[in-house]
MILUMRO-581957 format. One record per residue (C-alpha): residue in three letters; y negated, x, z. Coordinates in nm, 3 decimals, padded with zeros to 5 digits. Example, Ala and Ser with C-alpha at 12.3 -4.5 7.8 and 13.67 -1.06 7.14 Angstrom:
// residues 2
['ALA'; [00.450; 01.230; 00.780]],
['SER'; [00.106; 01.367; 00.714]],
***
This chain:
// residues 502
['MET'; [03.664; 01.782; -03.590]],
['PRO'; [03.848; 01.498; -03.374]],
['SER'; [03.731; 01.111; -03.448]],
['TRP'; [03.544; 00.886; -03.180]],
['ASP'; [03.909; 00.657; -03.197]],
['ASN'; [04.096; 01.002; -03.138]],
['LEU'; [03.909; 01.068; -02.843]],
['ARG'; [04.002; 00.718; -02.692]],
['VAL'; [04.302; 00.680; -02.504]],
['LYS'; [04.621; 00.522; -02.682]],
['THR'; [04.615; 00.159; -02.629]],
['GLY'; [04.968; 00.127; -02.505]],
['ALA'; [04.905; 00.359; -02.211]],
['LEU'; [04.687; 00.130; -02.105]],
['PRO'; [04.882; -00.061; -01.830]],
['GLU'; [04.976; 00.271; -01.663]],
['LEU'; [04.650; 00.392; -01.592]],
['PHE'; [04.567; 00.040; -01.447]],
['ARG'; [04.881; 00.037; -01.234]],
['ARG'; [04.750; 00.384; -01.105]],
['LEU'; [04.433; 00.211; -00.943]],
['PRO'; [04.448; 00.139; -00.566]],
['SER'; [04.333; -00.165; -00.431]],
['VAL'; [04.025; -00.213; -00.199]],
['ASP'; [04.262; -00.200; 00.117]],
['ASP'; [04.431; 00.117; 00.009]],
['VAL'; [04.112; 00.252; -00.057]],
['MET'; [03.971; 00.183; 00.306]],
['ARG'; [04.284; 00.318; 00.447]],
['ASP'; [04.175; 00.653; 00.299]],
['PRO'; [03.993; 00.851; 00.675]],
['ALA'; [03.715; 00.966; 00.406]],
['VAL'; [03.639; 00.637; 00.347]],
['ARG'; [03.676; 00.455; 00.662]],
['ALA'; [03.450; 00.683; 00.810]],
['LEU'; [03.153; 00.580; 00.603]],
['THR'; [03.157; 00.222; 00.803]],
['ALA'; [02.999; 00.420; 01.085]],
['SER'; [02.666; 00.481; 00.879]],
['TYR'; [02.677; 00.145; 00.629]],
['GLY'; [02.916; -00.058; 00.840]],
['HIS'; [03.257; -00.225; 00.687]],
['ASP'; [03.132; -00.503; 00.430]],
['SER'; [02.922; -00.273; 00.292]],
['VAL'; [03.168; 00.014; 00.227]],
['VAL'; [03.404; -00.279; 00.072]],
['ASP'; [03.175; -00.376; -00.128]],
['ALA'; [03.115; -00.020; -00.237]],
['ALA'; [03.456; 00.026; -00.334]],
['ARG'; [03.496; -00.303; -00.512]],
['ILE'; [03.215; -00.156; -00.754]],
['VAL'; [03.330; 00.175; -00.777]],
['LEU'; [03.705; 00.024; -00.882]],
['GLY'; [03.543; -00.230; -01.130]],
['ARG'; [03.366; 00.085; -01.235]],
['LEU'; [03.701; 00.230; -01.335]],
['ARG'; [03.881; -00.060; -01.453]],
['GLN'; [03.565; -00.089; -01.767]],
['GLU'; [03.568; 00.267; -01.830]],
['ILE'; [03.959; 00.267; -01.876]],
['ALA'; [03.964; -00.075; -02.059]],
['SER'; [03.717; 00.092; -02.280]],
['GLY'; [03.966; 00.382; -02.341]],
['LEU'; [03.722; 00.638; -02.209]],
['LEU'; [03.979; 00.780; -01.933]],
['ASP'; [04.308; 00.922; -02.024]],
['GLU'; [04.561; 01.009; -01.753]],
['GLN'; [04.389; 01.377; -01.647]],
['ALA'; [04.046; 01.223; -01.597]],
['LEU'; [04.162; 00.942; -01.404]],
['GLY'; [04.350; 01.134; -01.169]],
['LEU'; [04.005; 01.328; -01.078]],
['ALA'; [03.771; 01.029; -01.057]],
['LEU'; [04.066; 00.919; -00.814]],
['SER'; [04.049; 01.232; -00.607]],
['GLY'; [03.679; 01.162; -00.601]],
['LEU'; [03.652; 00.783; -00.484]],
['ALA'; [03.505; 00.878; -00.125]],
['GLU'; [03.242; 01.064; -00.296]],
['ALA'; [03.218; 00.759; -00.570]],
['ALA'; [03.137; 00.535; -00.285]],
['GLU'; [02.929; 00.725; -00.073]],
['SER'; [02.694; 00.782; -00.356]],
['GLN'; [02.737; 00.367; -00.446]],
['LEU'; [02.624; 00.310; -00.074]],
['ARG'; [02.309; 00.519; -00.107]],
['GLN'; [02.221; 00.370; -00.400]],
['ALA'; [02.234; 00.056; -00.249]],
['LEU'; [02.101; 00.071; 00.105]],
['GLY'; [01.873; 00.321; 00.026]],
['TYR'; [01.508; 00.254; 00.001]],
['SER'; [01.407; 00.151; -00.318]],
['LEU'; [01.004; 00.226; -00.233]],
['ARG'; [01.019; 00.609; -00.235]],
['SER'; [00.777; 00.911; -00.189]],
['VAL'; [00.726; 01.089; -00.544]],
['ILE'; [00.501; 01.383; -00.599]],
['ASN'; [00.159; 01.291; -00.842]],
['ALA'; [00.168; 01.579; -01.067]],
['THR'; [-00.049; 01.352; -01.321]],
['GLY'; [-00.405; 01.468; -01.209]],
['VAL'; [-00.469; 01.069; -01.205]],
['ILE'; [-00.606; 01.080; -00.875]],
['LEU'; [-00.589; 00.696; -00.792]],
['HIS'; [-00.286; 00.643; -00.997]],
['THR'; [-00.190; 00.237; -00.973]],
['ASN'; [00.182; 00.252; -01.033]],
['LEU'; [00.202; 00.563; -00.756]],
['GLY'; [-00.001; 00.352; -00.451]],
['ARG'; [-00.328; 00.489; -00.556]],
['ALA'; [-00.493; 00.654; -00.284]],
['PRO'; [-00.256; 00.842; -00.030]],
['LEU'; [-00.371; 00.790; 00.344]],
['SER'; [-00.521; 01.082; 00.588]],
['ASP'; [-00.274; 01.221; 00.841]],
['ALA'; [-00.525; 01.048; 01.101]],
['ALA'; [-00.470; 00.685; 00.910]],
['ILE'; [-00.102; 00.728; 00.930]],
['GLU'; [-00.085; 00.835; 01.294]],
['HIS'; [-00.307; 00.561; 01.375]],
['ILE'; [-00.084; 00.320; 01.208]],
['ARG'; [00.251; 00.503; 01.395]],
['GLU'; [00.059; 00.446; 01.734]],
['THR'; [-00.070; 00.085; 01.644]],
['ALA'; [00.269; -00.035; 01.474]],
['ALA'; [00.480; 00.100; 01.743]],
['SER'; [00.332; -00.113; 02.052]],
['TYR'; [00.142; -00.391; 02.105]],
['SER'; [-00.221; -00.351; 02.073]],
['ASN'; [-00.565; -00.511; 02.148]],
['LEU'; [-00.596; -00.653; 01.738]],
['GLU'; [-00.732; -00.990; 01.869]],
['PHE'; [-00.812; -00.919; 02.245]],
['ASP'; [-01.105; -00.842; 02.417]],
['LEU'; [-01.032; -00.574; 02.631]],
['GLY'; [-01.368; -00.612; 02.821]],
['ALA'; [-01.387; -00.992; 02.869]],
['GLY'; [-01.015; -01.025; 02.892]],
['THR'; [-01.036; -01.283; 02.648]],
['ARG'; [-00.946; -01.378; 02.297]],
['GLY'; [-01.100; -01.122; 02.003]],
['LYS'; [-01.172; -01.125; 01.661]],
['ARG'; [-00.924; -00.894; 01.455]],
['ASP'; [-01.260; -00.809; 01.220]],
['VAL'; [-01.437; -00.602; 01.499]],
['HIS'; [-01.288; -00.303; 01.473]],
['VAL'; [-01.347; -00.223; 01.129]],
['ASP'; [-01.690; -00.421; 01.118]],
['ARG'; [-01.826; -00.179; 01.380]],
['LEU'; [-01.756; 00.142; 01.141]],
['LEU'; [-01.910; -00.008; 00.855]],
['ARG'; [-02.217; -00.171; 01.025]],
['LYS'; [-02.281; 00.199; 01.129]],
['LEU'; [-02.256; 00.333; 00.812]],
['LEU'; [-02.419; 00.102; 00.603]],
['ASN'; [-02.709; -00.008; 00.858]],
['SER'; [-02.791; 00.361; 00.937]],
['ASP'; [-02.881; 00.693; 00.807]],
['VAL'; [-02.518; 00.831; 00.795]],
['LEU'; [-02.444; 00.824; 00.455]],
['ARG'; [-02.825; 00.788; 00.284]],
['ALA'; [-02.996; 01.016; 00.101]],
['GLY'; [-03.193; 01.307; 00.261]],
['SER'; [-02.918; 01.325; 00.587]],
['SER'; [-02.740; 01.611; 00.644]],
['THR'; [-02.428; 01.501; 00.490]],
['GLU'; [-02.598; 01.518; 00.139]],
['ALA'; [-02.390; 01.889; 00.134]],
['ALA'; [-02.070; 01.704; 00.153]],
['GLY'; [-02.135; 01.418; -00.091]],
['LEU'; [-02.118; 01.156; 00.196]],
['ARG'; [-02.456; 01.005; 00.074]],
['PRO'; [-02.531; 00.684; -00.217]],
['GLY'; [-02.590; 00.787; -00.609]],
['GLY'; [-02.800; 00.598; -00.803]],
['THR'; [-03.105; 00.394; -00.639]],
['ALA'; [-03.035; 00.483; -00.287]],
['GLU'; [-03.371; 00.659; -00.241]],
['ALA'; [-03.518; 00.301; -00.305]],
['ALA'; [-03.681; 00.066; -00.014]],
['VAL'; [-03.405; -00.153; 00.176]],
['PRO'; [-03.550; -00.513; 00.094]],
['THR'; [-03.624; -00.724; 00.393]],
['ARG'; [-03.281; -00.897; 00.498]],
['THR'; [-03.032; -00.933; 00.770]],
['GLU'; [-02.847; -00.673; 00.902]],
['ILE'; [-02.550; -00.589; 00.676]],
['ALA'; [-02.162; -00.725; 00.821]],
['THR'; [-01.871; -00.678; 00.650]],
['ILE'; [-01.473; -00.852; 00.632]],
['VAL'; [-01.169; -00.758; 00.502]],
['VAL'; [-00.912; -00.922; 00.313]],
['ASN'; [-00.615; -00.831; 00.152]],
['ASN'; [-00.733; -00.697; -00.213]],
['ASN'; [-01.044; -00.683; -00.401]],
['ALA'; [-00.952; -01.002; -00.631]],
['ALA'; [-00.925; -01.165; -00.279]],
['ALA'; [-01.252; -01.073; -00.178]],
['VAL'; [-01.398; -01.225; -00.519]],
['LEU'; [-01.216; -01.523; -00.467]],
['LEU'; [-01.304; -01.580; -00.133]],
['ALA'; [-01.684; -01.531; -00.144]],
['LEU'; [-01.665; -01.747; -00.478]],
['ASN'; [-01.508; -02.023; -00.289]],
['THR'; [-01.732; -01.984; 00.002]],
['LEU'; [-02.071; -01.979; -00.209]],
['ALA'; [-02.029; -02.158; -00.536]],
['GLU'; [-01.743; -02.393; -00.545]],
['GLY'; [-01.848; -02.695; -00.736]],
['GLY'; [-02.140; -02.528; -00.837]],
['GLU'; [-02.209; -02.288; -01.163]],
['VAL'; [-02.181; -01.909; -01.133]],
['ILE'; [-02.398; -01.734; -01.415]],
['VAL'; [-02.211; -01.381; -01.589]],
['SER'; [-02.282; -01.169; -01.833]],
['ARG'; [-02.042; -01.232; -02.128]],
['GLY'; [-02.018; -00.861; -02.173]],
['GLU'; [-01.895; -00.857; -01.760]],
['LEU'; [-01.572; -01.122; -01.826]],
['VAL'; [-01.334; -00.839; -01.761]],
['GLU'; [-00.958; -00.826; -01.712]],
['ILE'; [-00.818; -00.538; -01.537]],
['GLY'; [-00.458; -00.468; -01.458]],
['GLY'; [-00.196; -00.730; -01.320]],
['SER'; [-00.378; -01.012; -01.576]],
['PHE'; [-00.673; -00.997; -01.320]],
['ARG'; [-00.911; -01.171; -01.537]],
['ILE'; [-01.282; -01.281; -01.373]],
['PRO'; [-01.262; -01.655; -01.572]],
['ASP'; [-00.918; -01.710; -01.396]],
['VAL'; [-01.030; -01.625; -01.047]],
['MET'; [-01.350; -01.803; -01.109]],
['VAL'; [-01.131; -02.122; -01.195]],
['ASN'; [-00.912; -02.083; -00.874]],
['SER'; [-01.205; -02.050; -00.669]],
['GLY'; [-01.355; -02.395; -00.740]],
['ALA'; [-01.713; -02.239; -00.901]],
['ILE'; [-01.776; -02.279; -01.288]],
['LEU'; [-01.854; -02.005; -01.503]],
['ARG'; [-02.186; -02.041; -01.681]],
['GLU'; [-02.169; -01.750; -01.948]],
['VAL'; [-02.514; -01.586; -02.111]],
['GLY'; [-02.607; -01.340; -02.334]],
['THR'; [-02.339; -01.142; -02.567]],
['THR'; [-02.057; -00.885; -02.527]],
['ASN'; [-02.332; -00.563; -02.558]],
['ARG'; [-02.628; -00.718; -02.479]],
['THR'; [-02.748; -00.932; -02.185]],
['ARG'; [-03.090; -00.956; -02.051]],
['THR'; [-03.263; -01.085; -01.716]],
['ALA'; [-03.429; -01.372; -01.926]],
['ASP'; [-03.084; -01.477; -02.020]],
['TYR'; [-02.999; -01.514; -01.677]],
['GLU'; [-03.309; -01.697; -01.567]],
['ALA'; [-03.236; -01.950; -01.906]],
['ALA'; [-02.911; -02.059; -01.739]],
['ILE'; [-02.998; -02.155; -01.382]],
['THR'; [-03.018; -02.525; -01.330]],
['GLU'; [-02.997; -02.737; -01.025]],
['ARG'; [-02.643; -02.651; -01.031]],
['THR'; [-02.657; -02.288; -01.018]],
['ARG'; [-02.506; -02.124; -00.667]],
['LEU'; [-02.482; -01.760; -00.739]],
['LEU'; [-02.571; -01.511; -01.025]],
['LEU'; [-02.255; -01.263; -01.066]],
['ARG'; [-02.232; -00.888; -01.176]],
['VAL'; [-01.912; -00.753; -01.260]],
['HIS'; [-01.841; -00.360; -01.265]],
['ARG'; [-01.658; -00.308; -01.593]],
['SER'; [-01.380; -00.087; -01.453]],
['ASN'; [-01.167; 00.018; -01.686]],
['PHE'; [-01.383; 00.039; -01.987]],
['GLU'; [-01.751; 00.097; -02.115]],
['ILE'; [-01.974; -00.060; -02.399]],
['THR'; [-02.180; 00.190; -02.559]],
['GLY'; [-02.389; 00.175; -02.891]],
['PHE'; [-02.649; -00.084; -02.930]],
['THR'; [-02.617; -00.199; -02.573]],
['GLU'; [-02.822; -00.376; -02.286]],
['GLN'; [-02.808; -00.463; -01.996]],
['ALA'; [-03.024; -00.636; -01.715]],
['SER'; [-03.059; -00.393; -01.394]],
['THR'; [-02.974; -00.446; -01.058]],
['VAL'; [-03.348; -00.445; -00.951]],
['GLU'; [-03.414; -00.736; -01.201]],
['LEU'; [-03.146; -00.941; -01.077]],
['VAL'; [-03.285; -00.888; -00.725]],
['ALA'; [-03.603; -00.963; -00.818]],
['LEU'; [-03.447; -01.320; -00.990]],
['ALA'; [-03.212; -01.395; -00.742]],
['ARG'; [-03.532; -01.362; -00.413]],
['ARG'; [-03.755; -01.566; -00.683]],
['ARG'; [-03.522; -01.855; -00.756]],
['GLY'; [-03.347; -01.857; -00.407]],
['ILE'; [-03.026; -01.776; -00.513]],
['PRO'; [-02.798; -01.528; -00.390]],
['LEU'; [-02.664; -01.254; -00.621]],
['MET'; [-02.316; -01.079; -00.568]],
['GLU'; [-02.173; -00.758; -00.719]],
['ASP'; [-01.817; -00.731; -00.780]],
['LEU'; [-01.824; -00.334; -00.760]],
['GLY'; [-01.379; -00.308; -00.772]],
['SER'; [-01.362; 00.057; -00.674]],
['GLY'; [-01.650; 00.060; -00.440]],
['ALA'; [-01.753; 00.433; -00.347]],
['LEU'; [-01.948; 00.541; -00.007]],
['PHE'; [-01.867; 00.879; -00.127]],
['ASP'; [-02.169; 01.015; -00.386]],
['LEU'; [-01.990; 01.106; -00.687]],
['ARG'; [-02.285; 01.295; -00.807]],
['SER'; [-02.174; 01.609; -00.616]],
['ILE'; [-01.883; 01.615; -00.792]],
['GLY'; [-02.060; 01.586; -01.168]],
['ILE'; [-02.002; 01.175; -01.212]],
['GLY'; [-02.320; 00.986; -01.217]],
['SER'; [-02.214; 00.650; -01.415]],
['GLU'; [-02.056; 00.531; -01.134]],
['PRO'; [-02.245; 00.246; -00.897]],
['GLY'; [-02.172; 00.323; -00.479]],
['VAL'; [-02.139; 00.023; -00.248]],
['LEU'; [-02.501; 00.131; -00.107]],
['ASP'; [-02.680; 00.130; -00.417]],
['SER'; [-02.607; -00.235; -00.489]],
['LEU'; [-02.663; -00.285; -00.112]],
['HIS'; [-02.997; -00.107; -00.074]],
['SER'; [-03.103; -00.245; -00.441]],
['GLY'; [-03.110; -00.577; -00.227]],
['VAL'; [-02.783; -00.758; -00.384]],
['ASP'; [-02.673; -01.034; -00.128]],
['ILE'; [-02.284; -00.955; -00.165]],
['VAL'; [-02.099; -00.652; -00.233]],
['THR'; [-01.710; -00.677; -00.322]],
['TYR'; [-01.475; -00.352; -00.329]],
['SER'; [-01.126; -00.220; -00.295]],
['GLY'; [-01.030; 00.038; 00.048]],
['ASP'; [-00.728; 00.171; -00.158]],
['LYS'; [-00.952; 00.306; -00.472]],
['LEU'; [-01.267; 00.544; -00.412]],
['LEU'; [-01.311; 00.473; -00.036]],
['GLY'; [-00.946; 00.649; -00.003]],
['GLY'; [-00.809; 00.438; 00.238]],
['PRO'; [-00.537; 00.119; 00.223]],
['GLN'; [-00.503; -00.164; 00.043]],
['ALA'; [-00.792; -00.418; 00.113]],
['GLY'; [-01.046; -00.617; -00.006]],
['LEU'; [-01.442; -00.568; 00.201]],
['ILE'; [-01.674; -00.797; 00.144]],
['SER'; [-02.044; -00.665; 00.263]],
['GLY'; [-02.350; -00.806; 00.259]],
['SER'; [-02.596; -01.055; 00.455]],
['SER'; [-02.468; -01.131; 00.782]],
['GLU'; [-02.542; -01.517; 00.722]],
['LEU'; [-02.358; -01.530; 00.386]],
['ILE'; [-02.065; -01.300; 00.574]],
['ALA'; [-02.055; -01.550; 00.853]],
['ARG'; [-01.980; -01.880; 00.621]],
['MET'; [-01.695; -01.677; 00.411]],
['ARG'; [-01.576; -01.606; 00.778]],
['SER'; [-01.527; -01.930; 00.892]],
['ASN'; [-01.363; -02.033; 00.528]],
['SER'; [-01.007; -02.168; 00.592]],
['LEU'; [-00.919; -01.953; 00.308]],
['PHE'; [-01.000; -01.613; 00.514]],
['ARG'; [-00.737; -01.650; 00.715]],
['ALA'; [-00.474; -01.719; 00.439]],
['LEU'; [-00.622; -01.367; 00.315]],
['ARG'; [-00.689; -01.126; 00.632]],
['VAL'; [-00.492; -00.809; 00.693]],
['ASP'; [-00.286; -00.735; 00.959]],
['LYS'; [-00.287; -00.486; 01.207]],
['LEU'; [-00.167; -00.194; 01.015]],
['ILE'; [-00.436; -00.209; 00.758]],
['TYR'; [-00.697; -00.225; 01.031]],
['ALA'; [-00.574; 00.054; 01.182]],
['ALA'; [-00.560; 00.266; 00.881]],
['LEU'; [-00.913; 00.144; 00.762]],
['GLU'; [-01.060; 00.206; 01.104]],
['ALA'; [-00.932; 00.596; 01.075]],
['THR'; [-01.060; 00.620; 00.692]],
['LEU'; [-01.416; 00.477; 00.824]],
['LEU'; [-01.393; 00.751; 01.130]],
['ALA'; [-01.418; 01.015; 00.862]],
['TYR'; [-01.729; 00.877; 00.725]],
['VAL'; [-01.870; 00.820; 01.030]],
['ARG'; [-01.781; 01.195; 01.125]],
['ARG'; [-01.908; 01.315; 00.825]],
['ASP'; [-01.561; 01.459; 00.728]],
['PRO'; [-01.510; 01.395; 00.367]],
['ASP'; [-01.225; 01.637; 00.320]],
['ALA'; [-01.033; 01.467; 00.557]],
['ILE'; [-00.975; 01.161; 00.316]],
['PRO'; [-00.703; 01.283; 00.100]],
['THR'; [-00.846; 01.140; -00.222]],
['LEU'; [-01.199; 01.260; -00.133]],
['ARG'; [-01.038; 01.608; -00.089]],
['MET'; [-00.881; 01.642; -00.443]],
['MET'; [-01.173; 01.483; -00.646]],
['ARG'; [-01.392; 01.796; -00.471]],
['LEU'; [-01.093; 02.052; -00.556]],
['SER'; [-01.236; 02.316; -00.778]],
['LYS'; [-01.128; 02.414; -01.139]],
['GLU'; [-01.046; 02.761; -00.984]],
['ALA'; [-00.880; 02.680; -00.657]],
['ILE'; [-00.645; 02.464; -00.891]],
['GLY'; [-00.597; 02.777; -01.156]],
['GLU'; [-00.492; 03.004; -00.870]],
['ARG'; [-00.213; 02.761; -00.722]],
['ALA'; [-00.102; 02.674; -01.092]],
['GLU'; [-00.075; 03.089; -01.161]],
['ALA'; [00.111; 03.101; -00.813]],
['LEU'; [00.366; 02.834; -00.917]],
['ALA'; [00.394; 02.945; -01.293]],
['ARG'; [00.521; 03.286; -01.120]],
['LYS'; [00.801; 03.143; -00.967]],
['ASN'; [00.928; 03.038; -01.289]],
['ALA'; [01.295; 03.219; -01.281]],
['SER'; [01.437; 03.090; -01.617]],
['PRO'; [01.369; 03.270; -01.998]],
['LYS'; [01.424; 02.935; -02.075]],
['LEU'; [01.108; 02.781; -01.944]],
['LYS'; [00.820; 02.872; -02.132]],
['VAL'; [00.479; 02.813; -01.870]],
['GLU'; [00.162; 02.849; -01.927]],
['VAL'; [-00.155; 02.781; -01.709]],
['VAL'; [-00.442; 02.598; -01.949]],
['ASP'; [-00.782; 02.378; -01.911]],
['GLY'; [-00.717; 02.046; -01.889]],
['GLU'; [-00.869; 01.719; -01.722]],
['SER'; [-00.761; 01.488; -01.465]],
['ILE'; [-00.932; 01.142; -01.413]],
['LEU'; [-01.026; 00.935; -01.118]],
['GLY'; [-00.823; 00.632; -01.237]],
['GLY'; [-00.808; 00.286; -01.055]],
['GLY'; [-01.033; 00.156; -01.264]],
['ALA'; [-01.321; 00.402; -01.156]],
['ALA'; [-01.569; 00.594; -01.409]],
['PRO'; [-01.316; 00.554; -01.710]],
['SER'; [-01.525; 00.764; -01.911]],
['SER'; [-01.559; 01.054; -01.708]],
['VAL'; [-01.318; 01.323; -01.634]],
['LEU'; [-01.294; 01.703; -01.418]],
['PRO'; [-01.195; 02.001; -01.512]],
['THR'; [-00.907; 02.154; -01.413]],
['ARG'; [-00.641; 02.431; -01.458]],
['VAL'; [-00.261; 02.272; -01.584]],
['LEU'; [00.070; 02.394; -01.620]],
['ALA'; [00.208; 02.338; -01.954]],
['LEU'; [00.563; 02.317; -01.977]],
['SER'; [00.828; 02.350; -02.273]],
['CYS'; [01.196; 02.427; -02.276]],
['GLU'; [01.438; 02.583; -02.463]],
['GLY'; [01.720; 02.290; -02.532]],
['LEU'; [01.480; 02.054; -02.346]],
['SER'; [01.294; 01.824; -02.544]],
['ALA'; [00.943; 01.743; -02.327]],
['ASP'; [01.062; 01.389; -02.261]],
['GLU'; [01.427; 01.501; -02.137]],
['LEU'; [01.195; 01.762; -01.882]],
['ALA'; [00.998; 01.504; -01.784]],
['ALA'; [01.301; 01.284; -01.706]],
['GLY'; [01.454; 01.569; -01.508]],
['LEU'; [01.163; 01.580; -01.256]],
['ARG'; [01.183; 01.256; -01.229]],
['GLY'; [01.522; 01.252; -01.138]],
['SER'; [01.414; 01.514; -00.853]],
['GLU'; [01.439; 01.466; -00.505]],
['PRO'; [01.171; 01.385; -00.468]],
['PRO'; [01.056; 01.273; -00.802]],
['ILE'; [00.787; 01.472; -00.993]],
['ILE'; [00.580; 01.277; -01.201]],
['ALA'; [00.422; 01.456; -01.474]],
['ARG'; [00.220; 01.387; -01.816]],
['VAL'; [00.357; 01.413; -02.172]],
['GLU'; [00.119; 01.545; -02.437]],
['GLU'; [00.189; 01.710; -02.779]],
['GLY'; [00.512; 01.750; -02.705]],
['ARG'; [00.477; 01.982; -02.357]],
['VAL'; [00.497; 01.867; -01.991]],
['LEU'; [00.190; 01.872; -01.815]],
['LEU'; [00.143; 01.942; -01.426]],
['ASP'; [-00.187; 01.914; -01.258]],
['LEU'; [-00.195; 02.017; -00.894]],
['ARG'; [-00.499; 01.835; -00.830]],
['THR'; [-00.316; 01.532; -00.711]],
['VAL'; [00.012; 01.783; -00.620]],
['PHE'; [-00.069; 01.836; -00.202]],
['PRO'; [-00.041; 02.257; -00.177]],
['GLU'; [00.268; 02.182; 00.074]],
['GLN'; [00.425; 02.016; -00.252]],
['ASP'; [00.409; 02.346; -00.465]],
['ALA'; [00.730; 02.534; -00.339]],
['ALA'; [00.921; 02.158; -00.405]],
['VAL'; [00.800; 02.170; -00.776]],
['ALA'; [00.874; 02.523; -00.822]],
['ALA'; [01.227; 02.431; -00.700]],
['ALA'; [01.313; 02.145; -00.924]],
['LEU'; [01.206; 02.344; -01.218]],
['ASN'; [01.464; 02.614; -01.147]],
['ARG'; [01.723; 02.370; -01.061]],
['ILE'; [01.666; 02.165; -01.412]],
['VAL'; [01.615; 02.494; -01.621]],
['PRO'; [01.851; 02.733; -01.452]],
***
């Protein structure tokens, strides 16, 4: 067997190979290369030609190209330049097929938007809009009215309440929703760019310079190094820890209240659970304490569901209405998680406290643009219309194991390669996005193994497809969960497998 050194081009042949390389000007005279300028521009094509020639110089210097290989490379200069242009000038942010079974996959953009949301964005982005214009009065308006009107309808009416006709669709709150709503002002909402911003604005408005009491078991860190203590510092509020990691009682909160206390804060443990010897003050107890001492109670829910997760077998995740109907004064939550909309942070609660946040100069720095309002408005309208299946995230949650299994079996039958072993087996989907971390949804997955390819190599091949397909690798097999694959994408998955494993 020849050694690597024998495969390299002899050093004496290198000058002749270098002399065969054309100049950039010569490359630009090639009609096929010159034709690329119409699509990519002259300067970009020149840059691509330089990069391609530079790559060939490196390969010659490394001894990786002989005369025959160089001739082949030179005959494909136009194709190489076009490939370089596509890579350099193509979109970096791309659509992918999520076959992981993680519905709110943070790395894959969390909640996909509904058709109505996408269309409303298109309409709003393609022309001028009444973002801050009152059409009736002909004067300047407020941008947050576009979603506040819908959230007032959802949070102050019977649209999402238990016992309504929405129960069958899952559009009702869980937990304590049937408890009487404490006497309070009407619930209002403002929108900022994410939930971290919502927490920051609320803390800065309600507690700057004062103390905020939080249980030690709720001083969480979630993805992207978002830490409650750090946000507290940036807000100007002072953290006052109470209780222990695993046990915090209502009495601990009460004992910590001083004349400097401005807020009681409860934080949802979005990506972990504490089990075993534990105790946590109930929301009802904290509401009573807050009322008795005249201090607002705020809850950072993180995911923030308007959808009743009990309808899909998940009972551990608190909903927005659970908190508000229990008497919590301010609730913060995300728009692109369980709500199923765009990235946003929503702050709902007492109209008086929301008005204070709206007048905070920080609100302007954190506000969202017309495209977010358009997507959020369309998403909320699906709730008002009692149509959860119009929202992709909710539709995926509601898919049955049997329906997913039928699609998986159909896709498995399209396998055309004897080298690819395809099985349909039981599996588990998860919500993701920090929601209900220990809860799963039963599913059926395609388990793939391939002769001559490792599971990692097969997964890499799927990622290299167009569009890229993102899968899980477990126990030496590639797993595809169709719960998070749109039905119209099934054909692309089958085609990619047949292309990777001929």
